[in-house]
PDB file of N, CA, C and O in Angstrom:
ATOM      1  N   MET A   1     187.687 161.185  80.320  1.00  0.00           N
ATOM      2  CA  MET A   1     188.052 160.358  80.426  1.00  0.00           C
ATOM      3  C   MET A   1     186.221 159.966  81.228  1.00  0.00           C
ATOM      4  O   MET A   1     185.866 158.940  81.807  1.00  0.00           O
ATOM      5  N   THR A   2     185.522 161.073  80.974  1.00  0.00           N
ATOM      6  CA  THR A   2     183.539 161.092  81.599  1.00  0.00           C
ATOM      7  C   THR A   2     183.881 160.341  80.356  1.00  0.00           C
ATOM      8  O   THR A   2     184.480 159.279  80.527  1.00  0.00           O
ATOM      9  N   ILE A   3     183.670 160.622  79.418  1.00  0.00           N
ATOM     10  CA  ILE A   3     182.989 159.469  77.504  1.00  0.00           C
ATOM     11  C   ILE A   3     183.895 158.170  77.968  1.00  0.00           C
ATOM     12  O   ILE A   3     183.089 157.650  78.739  1.00  0.00           O
ATOM     13  N   LYS A   4     184.761 157.529  77.985  1.00  0.00           N
ATOM     14  CA  LYS A   4     184.934 155.971  78.865  1.00  0.00           C
ATOM     15  C   LYS A   4     183.699 155.998  79.957  1.00  0.00           C
ATOM     16  O   LYS A   4     182.757 155.211  80.050  1.00  0.00           O
ATOM     17  N   LYS A   5     183.940 156.896  80.573  1.00  0.00           N
ATOM     18  CA  LYS A   5     182.901 156.200  81.826  1.00  0.00           C
ATOM     19  C   LYS A   5     180.977 156.457  81.553  1.00  0.00           C
ATOM     20  O   LYS A   5     180.092 156.440  82.408  1.00  0.00           O
ATOM     21  N   THR A   6     180.877 156.651  80.237  1.00  0.00           N
ATOM     22  CA  THR A   6     179.494 156.652  79.137  1.00  0.00           C
ATOM     23  C   THR A   6     179.545 155.297  78.747  1.00  0.00           C
ATOM     24  O   THR A   6     178.751 154.357  78.793  1.00  0.00           O
ATOM     25  N   LEU A   7     181.390 155.559  78.116  1.00  0.00           N
ATOM     26  CA  LEU A   7     180.660 154.587  77.077  1.00  0.00           C
ATOM     27  C   LEU A   7     180.571 153.243  77.861  1.00  0.00           C
ATOM     28  O   LEU A   7     179.517 152.610  77.791  1.00  0.00           O
ATOM     29  N   ILE A   8     181.685 152.731  78.657  1.00  0.00           N
ATOM     30  CA  ILE A   8     181.377 151.572  80.115  1.00  0.00           C
ATOM     31  C   ILE A   8     179.960 151.330  80.121  1.00  0.00           C
ATOM     32  O   ILE A   8     179.504 150.352  79.530  1.00  0.00           O
ATOM     33  N   THR A   9     179.148 152.223  80.804  1.00  0.00           N
ATOM     34  CA  THR A   9     177.970 152.319  81.666  1.00  0.00           C
ATOM     35  C   THR A   9     177.190 151.826  80.814  1.00  0.00           C
ATOM     36  O   THR A   9     176.636 150.744  81.010  1.00  0.00           O
ATOM     37  N   SER A  10     176.993 152.644  79.566  1.00  0.00           N
ATOM     38  CA  SER A  10     175.871 152.398  77.823  1.00  0.00           C
ATOM     39  C   SER A  10     176.032 150.805  78.120  1.00  0.00           C
ATOM     40  O   SER A  10     175.151 150.062  78.552  1.00  0.00           O
ATOM     41  N   LEU A  11     177.301 150.479  77.799  1.00  0.00           N
ATOM     42  CA  LEU A  11     177.949 148.393  77.220  1.00  0.00           C
ATOM     43  C   LEU A  11     177.565 148.231  78.026  1.00  0.00           C
ATOM     44  O   LEU A  11     176.377 148.370  77.734  1.00  0.00           O
ATOM     45  N   THR A  12     177.608 147.856  79.639  1.00  0.00           N
ATOM     46  CA  THR A  12     176.526 147.163  81.155  1.00  0.00           C
ATOM     47  C   THR A  12     175.499 147.599  80.728  1.00  0.00           C
ATOM     48  O   THR A  12     175.105 146.631  80.078  1.00  0.00           O
ATOM     49  N   LEU A  13     174.952 148.162  80.641  1.00  0.00           N
ATOM     50  CA  LEU A  13     173.296 148.278  80.950  1.00  0.00           C
ATOM     51  C   LEU A  13     173.158 147.930  79.056  1.00  0.00           C
ATOM     52  O   LEU A  13     172.967 146.718  78.949  1.00  0.00           O
ATOM     53  N   GLY A  14     173.182 148.349  78.171  1.00  0.00           N
ATOM     54  CA  GLY A  14     172.774 147.287  76.353  1.00  0.00           C
ATOM     55  C   GLY A  14     173.181 145.090  77.375  1.00  0.00           C
ATOM     56  O   GLY A  14     172.400 144.161  77.576  1.00  0.00           O
ATOM     57  N   ALA A  15     174.864 145.256  77.712  1.00  0.00           N
ATOM     58  CA  ALA A  15     174.545 143.843  78.041  1.00  0.00           C
ATOM     59  C   ALA A  15     173.381 142.927  78.913  1.00  0.00           C
ATOM     60  O   ALA A  15     172.902 141.813  78.705  1.00  0.00           O
ATOM     61  N   LEU A  16     173.080 144.342  80.408  1.00  0.00           N
ATOM     62  CA  LEU A  16     172.370 144.089  81.247  1.00  0.00           C
ATOM     63  C   LEU A  16     170.780 144.003  80.981  1.00  0.00           C
ATOM     64  O   LEU A  16     169.894 143.641  81.755  1.00  0.00           O
ATOM     65  N   ALA A  17     170.691 144.469  79.582  1.00  0.00           N
ATOM     66  CA  ALA A  17     169.154 144.998  78.917  1.00  0.00           C
ATOM     67  C   ALA A  17     169.015 142.798  77.958  1.00  0.00           C
ATOM     68  O   ALA A  17     168.193 141.905  78.164  1.00  0.00           O
ATOM     69  N   SER A  18     169.680 142.828  77.456  1.00  0.00           N
ATOM     70  CA  SER A  18     169.634 141.528  76.783  1.00  0.00           C
ATOM     71  C   SER A  18     169.809 140.151  77.429  1.00  0.00           C
ATOM     72  O   SER A  18     169.361 139.093  76.986  1.00  0.00           O
ATOM     73  N   THR A  19     170.453 140.307  78.427  1.00  0.00           N
ATOM     74  CA  THR A  19     170.446 139.057  79.226  1.00  0.00           C
ATOM     75  C   THR A  19     169.157 138.501  79.249  1.00  0.00           C
ATOM     76  O   THR A  19     169.067 137.323  78.904  1.00  0.00           O
ATOM     77  N   PRO A  20     168.151 139.097  79.581  1.00  0.00           N
ATOM     78  CA  PRO A  20     166.689 138.022  80.072  1.00  0.00           C
ATOM     79  C   PRO A  20     166.180 137.259  78.542  1.00  0.00           C
ATOM     80  O   PRO A  20     165.403 136.303  78.557  1.00  0.00           O
ATOM     81  N   VAL A  21     166.823 137.920  77.064  1.00  0.00           N
ATOM     82  CA  VAL A  21     166.354 137.924  75.964  1.00  0.00           C
ATOM     83  C   VAL A  21     167.046 136.592  75.516  1.00  0.00           C
ATOM     84  O   VAL A  21     166.397 135.587  75.227  1.00  0.00           O
ATOM     85  N   LEU A  22     168.561 136.667  75.477  1.00  0.00           N
ATOM     86  CA  LEU A  22     169.189 135.297  75.822  1.00  0.00           C
ATOM     87  C   LEU A  22     168.949 134.079  76.604  1.00  0.00           C
ATOM     88  O   LEU A  22     169.044 132.905  76.246  1.00  0.00           O
ATOM     89  N   ALA A  23     168.753 134.375  77.279  1.00  0.00           N
ATOM     90  CA  ALA A  23     168.584 133.332  78.589  1.00  0.00           C
ATOM     91  C   ALA A  23     167.575 132.699  78.211  1.00  0.00           C
ATOM     92  O   ALA A  23     167.836 131.503  78.081  1.00  0.00           O
ATOM     93  N   ASP A  24     166.299 133.018  77.920  1.00  0.00           N
ATOM     94  CA  ASP A  24     165.187 131.424  77.236  1.00  0.00           C
ATOM     95  C   ASP A  24     165.721 130.849  76.235  1.00  0.00           C
ATOM     96  O   ASP A  24     165.696 129.640  76.008  1.00  0.00           O
ATOM     97  N   SER A  25     166.346 131.876  75.442  1.00  0.00           N
ATOM     98  CA  SER A  25     167.065 130.236  74.049  1.00  0.00           C
ATOM     99  C   SER A  25     167.903 129.464  74.535  1.00  0.00           C
ATOM    100  O   SER A  25     168.004 128.363  73.992  1.00  0.00           O
ATOM    101  N   TRP A  26     168.657 129.730  75.543  1.00  0.00           N
ATOM    102  CA  TRP A  26     169.690 128.460  75.619  1.00  0.00           C
ATOM    103  C   TRP A  26     169.315 128.056  76.691  1.00  0.00           C
ATOM    104  O   TRP A  26     169.850 127.038  77.131  1.00  0.00           O
ATOM    105  N   GLN A  27     168.141 128.805  77.557  1.00  0.00           N
ATOM    106  CA  GLN A  27     167.662 127.004  78.970  1.00  0.00           C
ATOM    107  C   GLN A  27     166.305 126.254  78.075  1.00  0.00           C
ATOM    108  O   GLN A  27     165.955 125.102  78.331  1.00  0.00           O
ATOM    109  N   GLY A  28     165.740 126.959  77.185  1.00  0.00           N
ATOM    110  CA  GLY A  28     165.870 125.754  75.898  1.00  0.00           C
ATOM    111  C   GLY A  28     166.455 124.844  75.569  1.00  0.00           C
ATOM    112  O   GLY A  28     166.231 123.673  75.876  1.00  0.00           O
ATOM    113  N   LYS A  29     167.285 125.262  74.897  1.00  0.00           N
ATOM    114  CA  LYS A  29     168.391 124.361  73.896  1.00  0.00           C
ATOM    115  C   LYS A  29     168.891 123.485  75.371  1.00  0.00           C
ATOM    116  O   LYS A  29     169.156 122.334  75.025  1.00  0.00           O
ATOM    117  N   THR A  30     169.066 123.635  76.629  1.00  0.00           N
ATOM    118  CA  THR A  30     169.544 122.971  77.847  1.00  0.00           C
ATOM    119  C   THR A  30     168.760 122.103  78.088  1.00  0.00           C
ATOM    120  O   THR A  30     169.120 120.987  78.463  1.00  0.00           O
ATOM    121  N   LYS A  31     167.900 122.345  77.970  1.00  0.00           N
ATOM    122  CA  LYS A  31     166.995 121.177  78.760  1.00  0.00           C
ATOM    123  C   LYS A  31     166.494 120.450  77.483  1.00  0.00           C
ATOM    124  O   LYS A  31     166.065 119.356  77.848  1.00  0.00           O
ATOM    125  N   ASP A  32     166.373 120.587  76.204  1.00  0.00           N
ATOM    126  CA  ASP A  32     166.053 119.778  75.605  1.00  0.00           C
ATOM    127  C   ASP A  32     167.218 119.166  75.134  1.00  0.00           C
ATOM    128  O   ASP A  32     166.963 118.461  74.158  1.00  0.00           O
ATOM    129  N   ALA A  33     169.062 119.161  75.629  1.00  0.00           N
ATOM    130  CA  ALA A  33     169.677 118.293  75.447  1.00  0.00           C
ATOM    131  C   ALA A  33     169.537 117.271  77.207  1.00  0.00           C
ATOM    132  O   ALA A  33     169.796 116.076  77.059  1.00  0.00           O
ATOM    133  N   TRP A  34     169.214 117.649  78.518  1.00  0.00           N
ATOM    134  CA  TRP A  34     169.269 117.243  78.931  1.00  0.00           C
ATOM    135  C   TRP A  34     168.426 116.010  79.147  1.00  0.00           C
ATOM    136  O   TRP A  34     168.679 114.979  79.770  1.00  0.00           O
ATOM    137  N   LEU A  35     166.849 116.563  78.148  1.00  0.00           N
ATOM    138  CA  LEU A  35     166.057 115.537  78.427  1.00  0.00           C
ATOM    139  C   LEU A  35     166.072 114.411  77.187  1.00  0.00           C
ATOM    140  O   LEU A  35     165.237 113.574  76.845  1.00  0.00           O
ATOM    141  N   ASP A  36     167.606 114.821  76.583  1.00  0.00           N
ATOM    142  CA  ASP A  36     168.029 114.157  75.290  1.00  0.00           C
ATOM    143  C   ASP A  36     168.684 113.223  76.387  1.00  0.00           C
ATOM    144  O   ASP A  36     168.158 112.159  76.713  1.00  0.00           O
ATOM    145  N   GLY A  37     169.766 113.649  76.889  1.00  0.00           N
ATOM    146  CA  GLY A  37     171.039 112.043  77.550  1.00  0.00           C
ATOM    147  C   GLY A  37     170.306 111.525  78.485  1.00  0.00           C
ATOM    148  O   GLY A  37     170.964 110.601  78.964  1.00  0.00           O
ATOM    149  N   LYS A  38     168.678 111.668  79.337  1.00  0.00           N
ATOM    150  CA  LYS A  38     167.811 111.434  80.137  1.00  0.00           C
ATOM    151  C   LYS A  38     167.313 110.146  78.817  1.00  0.00           C
ATOM    152  O   LYS A  38     167.536 108.955  79.037  1.00  0.00           O
ATOM    153  N   VAL A  39     166.901 110.431  78.008  1.00  0.00           N
ATOM    154  CA  VAL A  39     166.337 108.918  77.014  1.00  0.00           C
ATOM    155  C   VAL A  39     167.568 108.126  76.769  1.00  0.00           C
ATOM    156  O   VAL A  39     167.870 106.986  77.124  1.00  0.00           O
ATOM    157  N   GLU A  40     168.202 109.015  76.073  1.00  0.00           N
ATOM    158  CA  GLU A  40     169.083 108.456  75.827  1.00  0.00           C
ATOM    159  C   GLU A  40     170.439 106.898  77.183  1.00  0.00           C
ATOM    160  O   GLU A  40     171.095 105.865  77.045  1.00  0.00           O
ATOM    161  N   THR A  41     170.129 107.648  77.987  1.00  0.00           N
ATOM    162  CA  THR A  41     170.683 106.227  79.395  1.00  0.00           C
ATOM    163  C   THR A  41     169.317 105.093  79.564  1.00  0.00           C
ATOM    164  O   THR A  41     169.270 103.868  79.674  1.00  0.00           O
ATOM    165  N   ALA A  42     168.428 106.010  79.529  1.00  0.00           N
ATOM    166  CA  ALA A  42     167.317 104.709  79.357  1.00  0.00           C
ATOM    167  C   ALA A  42     166.960 103.389  78.697  1.00  0.00           C
ATOM    168  O   ALA A  42     166.783 102.228  79.065  1.00  0.00           O
ATOM    169  N   ILE A  43     166.913 104.468  76.903  1.00  0.00           N
ATOM    170  CA  ILE A  43     167.664 103.432  76.147  1.00  0.00           C
ATOM    171  C   ILE A  43     168.529 102.507  76.468  1.00  0.00           C
ATOM    172  O   ILE A  43     168.257 101.315  76.332  1.00  0.00           O
ATOM    173  N   MET A  44     169.455 102.848  76.844  1.00  0.00           N
ATOM    174  CA  MET A  44     170.580 102.256  77.188  1.00  0.00           C
ATOM    175  C   MET A  44     171.103 101.223  77.868  1.00  0.00           C
ATOM    176  O   MET A  44     172.153 100.654  77.570  1.00  0.00           O
ATOM    177  N   LEU A  45     170.239 100.903  78.983  1.00  0.00           N
ATOM    178  CA  LEU A  45     170.530 100.976  79.936  1.00  0.00           C
ATOM    179  C   LEU A  45     169.390  99.688  79.981  1.00  0.00           C
ATOM    180  O   LEU A  45     169.566  98.811  80.827  1.00  0.00           O
ATOM    181  N   ASN A  46     168.135  99.593  78.982  1.00  0.00           N
ATOM    182  CA  ASN A  46     166.437  98.414  78.779  1.00  0.00           C
ATOM    183  C   ASN A  46     167.446  97.222  78.040  1.00  0.00           C
ATOM    184  O   ASN A  46     167.933  97.312  76.913  1.00  0.00           O
ATOM    185  N   GLY A  47     167.618  96.032  79.054  1.00  0.00           N
ATOM    186  CA  GLY A  47     169.188  94.923  78.026  1.00  0.00           C
ATOM    187  C   GLY A  47     167.330  94.718  76.646  1.00  0.00           C
ATOM    188  O   GLY A  47     167.422  94.550  75.430  1.00  0.00           O
ATOM    189  N   GLU A  48     166.530  94.776  77.113  1.00  0.00           N
ATOM    190  CA  GLU A  48     166.153  94.523  75.755  1.00  0.00           C
ATOM    191  C   GLU A  48     165.852  94.949  74.249  1.00  0.00           C
ATOM    192  O   GLU A  48     165.145  94.616  73.298  1.00  0.00           O
ATOM    193  N   LEU A  49     167.155  96.213  74.733  1.00  0.00           N
ATOM    194  CA  LEU A  49     166.644  97.687  73.618  1.00  0.00           C
ATOM    195  C   LEU A  49     167.923  97.622  72.998  1.00  0.00           C
ATOM    196  O   LEU A  49     168.704  97.231  73.865  1.00  0.00           O
ATOM    197  N   ASN A  50     168.815  97.906  71.398  1.00  0.00           N
ATOM    198  CA  ASN A  50     169.452  98.300  70.977  1.00  0.00           C
ATOM    199  C   ASN A  50     169.826  99.125  71.098  1.00  0.00           C
ATOM    200  O   ASN A  50     169.927  99.669  69.999  1.00  0.00           O
ATOM    201  N   ASN A  51     170.449 100.175  72.448  1.00  0.00           N
ATOM    202  CA  ASN A  51     170.668 101.768  71.505  1.00  0.00           C
ATOM    203  C   ASN A  51     171.241 102.555  70.544  1.00  0.00           C
ATOM    204  O   ASN A  51     170.879 103.714  70.343  1.00  0.00           O
ATOM    205  N   PHE A  52     172.311 101.877  69.797  1.00  0.00           N
ATOM    206  CA  PHE A  52     172.736 102.051  68.768  1.00  0.00           C
ATOM    207  C   PHE A  52     171.494 101.817  67.259  1.00  0.00           C
ATOM    208  O   PHE A  52     171.839 102.265  66.165  1.00  0.00           O
ATOM    209  N   ASP A  53     170.625 101.360  67.355  1.00  0.00           N
ATOM    210  CA  ASP A  53     169.274 100.876  65.949  1.00  0.00           C
ATOM    211  C   ASP A  53     168.851 102.294  66.493  1.00  0.00           C
ATOM    212  O   ASP A  53     169.274 103.248  65.840  1.00  0.00           O
ATOM    213  N   ILE A  54     168.241 102.507  67.360  1.00  0.00           N
ATOM    214  CA  ILE A  54     167.137 104.001  67.726  1.00  0.00           C
ATOM    215  C   ILE A  54     167.488 105.307  68.678  1.00  0.00           C
ATOM    216  O   ILE A  54     167.535 105.535  69.887  1.00  0.00           O
ATOM    217  N   ASP A  55     167.782 106.281  67.029  1.00  0.00           N
ATOM    218  CA  ASP A  55     167.514 107.620  66.732  1.00  0.00           C
ATOM    219  C   ASP A  55     167.544 108.912  67.783  1.00  0.00           C
ATOM    220  O   ASP A  55     167.143 109.875  67.130  1.00  0.00           O
ATOM    221  N   THR A  56     167.868 109.345  69.201  1.00  0.00           N
ATOM    222  CA  THR A  56     166.359 110.465  69.604  1.00  0.00           C
ATOM    223  C   THR A  56     166.531 111.300  69.247  1.00  0.00           C
ATOM    224  O   THR A  56     167.638 111.564  68.777  1.00  0.00           O
ATOM    225  N   ASP A  57     165.430 112.264  69.278  1.00  0.00           N
ATOM    226  CA  ASP A  57     165.662 113.979  68.443  1.00  0.00           C
ATOM    227  C   ASP A  57     164.489 114.986  69.477  1.00  0.00           C
ATOM    228  O   ASP A  57     163.318 114.892  69.845  1.00  0.00           O
ATOM    229  N   VAL A  58     165.268 115.637  69.588  1.00  0.00           N
ATOM    230  CA  VAL A  58     164.471 116.144  70.828  1.00  0.00           C
ATOM    231  C   VAL A  58     164.473 117.801  70.260  1.00  0.00           C
ATOM    232  O   VAL A  58     165.379 118.394  69.676  1.00  0.00           O
ATOM    233  N   ASP A  59     163.292 118.230  70.611  1.00  0.00           N
ATOM    234  CA  ASP A  59     162.876 119.607  69.871  1.00  0.00           C
ATOM    235  C   ASP A  59     161.713 120.489  70.958  1.00  0.00           C
ATOM    236  O   ASP A  59     160.584 120.129  71.290  1.00  0.00           O
ATOM    237  N   GLN A  60     162.324 121.509  71.269  1.00  0.00           N
ATOM    238  CA  GLN A  60     161.187 121.905  72.809  1.00  0.00           C
ATOM    239  C   GLN A  60     160.452 121.602  73.875  1.00  0.00           C
ATOM    240  O   GLN A  60     159.599 122.068  74.631  1.00  0.00           O
ATOM    241  N   GLY A  61     161.275 120.377  73.600  1.00  0.00           N
ATOM    242  CA  GLY A  61     160.207 118.938  74.648  1.00  0.00           C
ATOM    243  C   GLY A  61     159.567 118.036  74.819  1.00  0.00           C
ATOM    244  O   GLY A  61     159.225 117.470  75.857  1.00  0.00           O
ATOM    245  N   LYS A  62     159.249 117.740  73.216  1.00  0.00           N
ATOM    246  CA  LYS A  62     159.357 117.033  72.886  1.00  0.00           C
ATOM    247  C   LYS A  62     160.530 115.787  72.021  1.00  0.00           C
ATOM    248  O   LYS A  62     161.374 115.841  71.126  1.00  0.00           O
ATOM    249  N   VAL A  63     159.988 114.811  72.867  1.00  0.00           N
ATOM    250  CA  VAL A  63     161.079 113.842  72.391  1.00  0.00           C
ATOM    251  C   VAL A  63     160.679 112.250  70.632  1.00  0.00           C
ATOM    252  O   VAL A  63     159.850 111.617  69.977  1.00  0.00           O
ATOM    253  N   THR A  64     161.302 112.388  70.744  1.00  0.00           N
ATOM    254  CA  THR A  64     161.027 110.924  68.954  1.00  0.00           C
ATOM    255  C   THR A  64     161.805 111.151  68.420  1.00  0.00           C
ATOM    256  O   THR A  64     162.489 112.078  67.985  1.00  0.00           O
ATOM    257  N   LEU A  65     161.580 109.243  68.488  1.00  0.00           N
ATOM    258  CA  LEU A  65     162.085 108.107  68.881  1.00  0.00           C
ATOM    259  C   LEU A  65     162.917 107.866  67.304  1.00  0.00           C
ATOM    260  O   LEU A  65     163.599 106.860  67.113  1.00  0.00           O
TER     261      LEU A  65
END
């Protein structure tokens, strides 16, 4: 029983310790996806532009058309 508690405690502490490292990577990707969606929407709502001819790429907050 003690071994199970020790194992569960170790795994829990390991998961909690690695959370900040993983959070940075997904937050950057999430922010890029959000920004890409906003740019695509702005292009789509502009009647003067054809949104099918313009490709967008977002990398670390920088948008390339």
